[in-house]
Each structure stands twice: as structure tokens, then as C-alpha cells.
N, C-alpha and C positions, 0 to 999 in steps of 0.2 A: 658546511651545514648541509644536512640531508634534504633534498627537495621532497615536499610532501603535498598531498592532495587533501583538502578539507571538504568533507561531505556534510551538508546541512539539511535538516528536515524541521521546518519551523511550524509551530502551531500557534494558537492564540495566546497562550501563556507559557509556552515551552519552546525549547530549542535543543533538539537532539543533534549530536555531532559525532563524526568518526574521522580519524586521521589515518591516512595510508602513506607509507613510504613509496616513492615512485622509483622503479628500477627498470631501465630500458630493456625491453625484450622479456621481462618477467612479470608474473602476476603482482599487482599491487599488494603490499603487506600491511595489514592493519596493525597500528601501534597504539592507538588510543581510541577510546569510545566514551562518551559521556552525555550529560544532560543538564540543562538548566530548566527548572520548573518553577512555578509560582511567579513568573515574570509579571511585574506590575502590582504585585501584592506583597508576598514575603518570599523572595527568590532563594532557591537552593542551587548549588553547583556540585556535581559529582563527576569524577573522571576515573576510568580504569585503564589498565594497559590491555594489550591485545589478547592476553590470556584470561582477563577478567579480574585481575587483582586490583583492589581499590588503591589509587595513588593519592588522591587529594579530594577535598570537599570544602564547601564554604556556604555561609548563610549571610543574608543581609536583613536588616531590620524591616519589619512590616511597615508598609507605606512608603518606603524609600523609593525614589524614582529610579527604577532599574528595569529597563525593557530589553528588547532585542539588541539595540545598539550597545548598551552597556555590557550585555552578555558577550557580544562579539569582541568588544575591546578587551574585556577580561580574558577571554580565551586566547586572543592574539598575544597578550602579555605572558600568559601562562606558557604558551608554546615556545615563545622566544627565550624564556628563562629555563625551561625544563631540560635537563640532561644535555646541556651544551647548545641547545637550540635547534629548531627546525625552520627551514625556509619554505614558506608557502609558495607553491608553483601555480596553484589555481584553486578556486572555490567552486564546488558543485552544489546545486540546489535541487532538491526534489520539488517539482512543480506538478500539481495534480493535473492541470488541464492545459493541453497544447492546442485545443480547438481543432478546426479543420486545416490549420496552417502548418503545424510543426509535426513532422513524421519521424524525427530522430532528434537526439540532443543537439543543442545549438549554443554557439558562443553569444553571450548576452551583450547587446549594446542598447542605446537609448530607444532605437526603433523597435527592437525585439521586446523590450520592457513595456513600451506603450501597447504593443499588440497583446501581450499577455494580460495587461490590465483590462483589456476588453472582455476577457473570459471570466472575470470575477463573478458576474451573474450566473455563469454556468456551474460554478463550484463555490457558493458563497461561504461555506464553512472553512474552506481550505485555501483558495487561490490567493486572496489578499494577504494572508499570513505567510504563505510561501514566498511572496514577492518582497516582503518587508526587508529581510536580510540582504537581498540583492541591492536594494536602495542604500542600505547602510554601508555595504562594502564599496559601492560606487563612490560614496561620499568620502569615506575614511581611507580606503585603499584603492584609489582609482587605477593604479598600475596593475592590479591583480586581474588576470583573466577569470571570468565567471562563466560557468556552463550550466544551462538549465536542462534537466533530464525529466521526461514527462511520463506520467502514469497512463497516458492515453496512447502513446506511440506504438506500443507492442500490438495493439489491436488494428493497426492500419492495414494488416494483411487480410482482414475479413472481407468477404465479397460484399459488393454494394447492397445486395438485397438484405444482408444481415444488419446493415447500418441504417436502413431506411425506416422511417416512421410514417405511418399512413396519414399524413397531413397535407394540406394544399401546398403547392410548389412555392407560393410566395412566403410561406412560413419556413419551409425546408431551406429555401435560399438564404435565410438568415442564420444558417448554421445549426438548425434543429435537426439532429440525427442521433443515432446511437453511437457513443464513443467508446465506452468501456474504460475501466480503471484497474488499479492494482497491477498495471502493466510492468512496472519495474520488478515486482515479485515474480510475475509469470516469465519475464525475460530471463531472469536468473535461473529459474528452474529449467527452462528450455535449454539453457547453456550447459547444464550439468546432466541432462537426461542421457546423453551418450555414455556416461559413466555407469548407468544402471541397465543397459542392454536395449535390445531392439524394440520391445513393446513400448518403451517410453520414447526412445530416440526417433523412431520412425513410424510409430503406431498411432492409434486413435485414443487420446488421453483426455480425461476430465480432471482438472486441478481444482481442489477446494481450498481457497484461501479464506480460512475461517479465523476471524479475530473480532475485535470491536467493530471494525469494518469487515464485511464478508462478501465474497463473490465466488462464482465458479467460472472457469474458462475451458472451452473445448479447444483442444489443440490437435492438429494433424501434422505429422512430421515436424513438430516443434513450433508450428505457426498457429496463431489465433484464428479460429474459424467462427466462434460465437462466444458471447459472454453474458452474464446475467445483469451486470450493470449497464445502463444505457446512456441517455442524455446527461444524466447526473449520477453522482455517487449515492443517490438516494434509492436507486432502482434495484430490483432483484430480491435477494434474500432479506429477511428481517435481520437486523444487526444489533449492536449493543444498545443504541438509542435511536436508530433510524428505522422507519417502518418497512422499508423495502417496497416492492411493487404494490401499488394501491389503485383501486378504481378511481378515476378522476371525479366520478360523481360524489365520492366521499368529500373531496375538497370543496366542490360546489355546496354540499350540505353544510360543511363547517362555516363557509362564508355566508350563506343565505339564511340558514335556519338557526345556527348557533351564534351568528353575528360576530364571529371572530374576524379580525382584519388579516391582511396578507402576512404581516410579520408574525402574528400569533399562530397562524396555520403553519408557516415555515418552522417556527420553533417547536410546535407539536411534532411535526414529521421528522425533523432532524434530531431533536434533543430529548423528546419525552416518549418516544415510541420504542419499537423493537423489544428486546429482552426486558429493558427497564419498564416500558409501558405495560407489557402483558403481566409481568411478575408483580409490578408495583413496588419492588424493593431494590433491585440492582440490575446493572448491565454487566456484572462480573460473573462469568460462568462458574468460577470456583465457588462463589457465594451461593449461587443458585443451586449448584449440586449439593452443597451442604444443607440447604433449606428444603430441597425437594421432597425428602421423605415425610415431612410434616406440613409443608406449605403447598397446597394444591395449585396456587397461582405460579409459584416458582417452577413446579413440575410442568404446568401448562406452557410456560414460556420455552422451556427446553424442548418439549414435544413439538411445538409449532416450528421451532428452529430446525429440528431434524426432519419434520414432515416436508417443509419447504425445500430443504436441501435435496431430499429424495425426488421431489417433483421436478426440480430444476435439472437434476442429473438426467432424468428421463428426457427432458427437452433437449439437452445438449447431446445426448446419445443420438437422438433423432437427427440433429444437425450434422453430426459426424457420420451417420450411417453405420454405427457400430461402436464398440468399446473394447479396448485392449487393456486399459489400466485406469485406476483412480489414484490420485495423489492428494494427501492431506498436508497442509502447510499453514504457517502463521500461528498466532498465539494459542487459539483453541485447537486448531488442527494438529499442531505439534505436541501439545501438552495435555490434552484431555482424552485419555483412552476411552472414557465412557461415551463421549460424543462420537468418536470413531466407531465404536462398537454398535451404537444405535443406528448410525447412518448405514453401515454395512448390513445390518439386520434389515433395515427398511428397504435397502436395495438388493435384497436376496433374489429378486426377480432376475437380476443380471448374473446370478450364479455365485456371488461372493460367499466364501467360507473363511471366516476369520481364524487366525492363529492367535489364541488368547494370550499365550506367553509373549509372543512377538509384539502384540498390541500393547501389552503392559510395559514392555521395554521402550516402545515409542520411537524406534528408529528402523529404517529399512523396510523390507517386505513384511507385511502383517497378515497375509492370507496364506491358506494352506496350498500345498501342491495340488494341481489340477483345478484350482479356482482361478477366475480372472484375478489379475494382480491388483493389490492395493498397497500403497507405499506411504511412509511418513518421511518427508524430505524437508529439512529446514530451509527456509528462504534466506536470502541475503541481498536486500535491495541496495544497501550501501556499497557492497562489493561490485555489483553490476554497474553502478554509477561510476565508481573509481576506474573500472576497466574502460568505460566509454570516455571518461575524461582523459585517461592516459593515451588512448588511441587518438583522440582529437588533438591533444597537445603535440603528439609525435607528428601528426599530419601538418600542423601549422609550422612546426620547426622545419619540416622537409620543404614546405612551400617557401619559407624564408630563405632556406639554404640554396634552393634552385632558382628562385625568382630573380 
């Protein structure tokens, strides 16, 4: 049986998964990718092979008790039966928040899990859901190594001044600082930058991870220098449903004058704001683009998104002390040429000159010769996790062999 690595990304009602074959000394090879959604209501299951061909799907009745545990058990059975079977060597988990403790991927045990649970208030929309499959695997498959990979780890290279929040020390000592997120995406891009030449590999680069969650990262020589997200994944750019940076006085106003309670304010900022809140209709950029010619609020949401990206690019260029290249990635960044065009037009102060044909193709270099470089590079958070898992397992095996 082929040893494989299972990579999981759990949400409140979803479980994304990818399966990689593990080959010593070689890049992990993606063999399956899939999704459970509608968990807890009317679950669906879909799996494709590494090339994207649909292999299987399933549905369960509405209201049937089918959550993350049932999804993982179904997946384990499917893997054991499919094409002669695969042997799971380890399970990797995307965990949004590693707090001030975890600077790199870690093998999960009870103590690690307890520590990660302490960070749930720092990422209330994500952390608890990320940890649920860890608990399930511990109960059902206790012999399987589990590895947590963190969205915060990549930003640990930032200077202390970039992580500091101007609050009293007794609050900062509780772990209140800027952490940054989308680190798995940024780590993958940094790993492939040498394939694209010196301006990316060793230059001053701003990466725009634009999707339903959105952030920018300033990198120098492939390391994080500054990023737009801070203490939480709510900070920075306006996103699909999140407000992004907001004056704290607005929160006081909602609490004292509008008489919202803390839970209601949290729900507004995380789930009712951003593109959805401004447009009043959707957090989906595709829908907003279709509506924009006739719906001024849809157009306004797009314009605000682009405006804020341009402002934050300026901030990160200041942190870098210059700019050699801009990189677009993630769902909007990779797939929406109109957003890329508008961002580059807004940032024409930096000298960007777009190559319209290249931008419409949506891959590689999309600026003209003589312009600062702008690229579209697909991200692959699951592959960077599989690489880290393979390295960690190899290290453990070496320790066992020599110990």
C-alpha cells in the first residue's frame, strides 16, 4: 500500500481535503482532492483525482447527524477501498492561529492541543473548527501522527516593531500583538519565487492574497517583513464578509449607542461587512462584477476593495523601502482580471504598465517591458503543508533510527 499524507482544512460546516503520495526524496504527489460541505445540515461529498477529474460523490439526507467525525470516517473508508488502498502515514491540519508559541509546524499531542485551544478567542471563526478534526483523529485513529501547520508561522520573521501594538505592557504580555495570517499561502509563494527570477526571489515584493479572505504581505528575500492582517484575521483589507481595519470608536458606538451586545458586534464585523455589507447583495466578486454596471452599491464595494488595496500597497512599500514586484494570488487574485487591472491602474504611481493580453490570460507576468513587474502566481497551501509533513516525518524516522 502506498504511504500517503492527508491534508485537512476544516470550517464550521465543511471539510476540505487533499491526499498526497509520499515519496522519499521527491516532491509529494497530489492524488486526490475533495470536499465535504453542508455538514450538520444536508452533507455533500465530492472527490477528484490529481488532474481534476471527478471520481466520486455522495449526498446524505437533510437533518441526518453527519458532522466532521462522520466525514472523516467516510473518507478513511473511501481511501482504504479505492484502487487497492492507500496507507495513511500522517494527517496534517491547517490551523489558523499558532499564537506566540508555535513558530513552525508541530507534531500534535494532548499538550499541544490544549495550547491551541487557548487561541480560540484570537480566531473565533476558524480556530475551533480547525481543531475539531484533530480531536476526531485522536479518538478514532490514535496511532496516526498528526501535524498542525499554522497560518501565523510565516510572519515570525517580521521585526518586533512590526508586530507591536501600542497598548500597555500588561495587555501586550497577554499575547496581544500583530500576528498576520495567510502564512501558508505566502510560504508556498516564497518557495517558488526562485523559479521566476531575481526580482521575486531576492527582491522587495508585495503579495496580494485576494479571496473571500484577503491580505497583503511585504516580503524581502522571500521573508515576511510586514502584513496587513494583525492580531486577528479581521484586520487589514475589507474582505468578503469582514470589515477589515476599523476605528475602535466604531465598536464603542455600536455597543453604547446602537445597544448591540458583544456577540452582535462580532457578527457584524466578521459576517455582515466587507463586500457583502457595502454592496448589500453578495460577497462573491463574480456576482458583484455582473451587477456593477447597473447597481451602484455593487460598484461601490468593488471600488472600496481596490482603493484599500492600493493604500495598503503604499504602506507595505514604505515598510520595504521600495518595490521590485507585485504578485496576485488566491481566488480573486488569480481569476479576476478586472480587479488586477484596477489595482494596477490605481497603483500607477509605482510605474505599473499592464499588458492587457497577458492579464486576460491570467498567468505569469502581466506587465509590459520596462514596467515594474506584476505577476499572477497560483498558490498551493496544501502542497506546502504536505512538504512540511514529509520533512517532519523523515526527521522523526531518522531520530528513531539513530536514537
